[in-house]
C-alpha positions in Angstrom: 13.7 -10.4 0.1 11.3 -7.8 -0.7 8.8 -6.6 2.1 6.1 -4.1 1.9 4.4 -2.8 5.2 0.7 -1.6 4.9 -1.3 0.2 7.5 -4.7 1.9 7.8 -5.1 4.9 10.1 -8.0 6.9 11.5 -7.6 10.1 13.4 -3.7 9.5 13.6 -4.2 6.0 15.3 -3.1 2.8 13.5 -6.2 0.5 12.9 -4.4 -2.5 11.4 -1.2 -3.3 9.6 0.3 -6.2 7.7 3.7 -7.0 6.1 3.8 -8.7 2.7 7.0 -10.7 1.8 8.0 -11.6 -1.6 11.0 -13.8 -2.7 10.1 -14.2 -6.3 12.3 -13.1 -9.2 10.1 -10.3 -10.3 10.5 -6.7 -11.0 10.0 -4.2 -8.2 7.0 -2.9 -9.9 5.3 -6.3 -10.1 6.2 -7.0 -6.4 4.7 -3.6 -5.3 1.3 -4.2 -7.3 1.1 -8.0 -6.2 1.7 -6.9 -2.5 -0.9 -4.2 -2.7 -3.4 -6.6 -4.1 -2.7 -8.9 -1.1 -3.1 -6.1 1.3 -6.4 -5.2 -0.2 -7.5 -8.9 0.1 -6.5 -9.1 3.7 -8.1 -5.7 4.7 -11.2 -6.4 2.4 -10.7 -3.3 0.4 -11.2 -2.4 -3.3 -7.8 -1.7 -5.1 -6.8 1.9 -4.9 -6.1 4.0 -7.9 -2.6 5.3 -8.3 -2.9 8.9 -8.7 0.1 11.1 -9.8 0.8 12.3 -6.2 0.9 8.6 -5.1 3.4 7.8 -8.0 5.5 10.7 -7.1 5.5 10.1 -3.4 6.4 6.4 -4.0 9.1 7.1 -6.4 10.8 9.6 -3.9 10.3 7.8 -0.5 9.2 4.3 -1.3 6.1 5.3 0.6 2.7 6.6 -0.2 -0.7 7.2 1.3 -4.0 6.3 -0.4 -6.9 8.6 0.8 -10.6 8.5 -0.1 -10.0 9.9 -3.5 -8.0 6.9 -4.5 -10.8 4.4 -3.8 -14.0 4.0 -5.8 -16.1 2.8 -2.7 -16.4 4.6 0.6 -13.6 3.7 3.1 -14.0 3.7 7.0 -10.6 5.1 7.7 -8.6 8.2 6.7 -5.8 6.6 4.6 -4.0 3.4 3.7 -0.2 3.8 3.9 2.2 1.4 2.0 5.9 1.5 2.6 8.7 -0.6 1.1 10.8 -1.7 4.3 13.2 -4.1 2.5 14.4 -4.7 -1.0 16.8 -7.2 -2.4 
């Protein structure tokens, strides 16, 4: 089971969160990208751009934060945080 937890924060307060579960036989990368797409659909967001800092954080900690500079459109929160909480 693969599970990714996504949360949005404003002024250090969590606004909303969701957990995406994936049981498919896919690579970890596909599961992460698909889960992020599902998160964006649930939160009604445009898909964020993976900057080098996001990639490095995610590789090291299985967690990253997408701030305004990762989004094309204006966001109404400080950042979107995603974290892998369970892997096969």
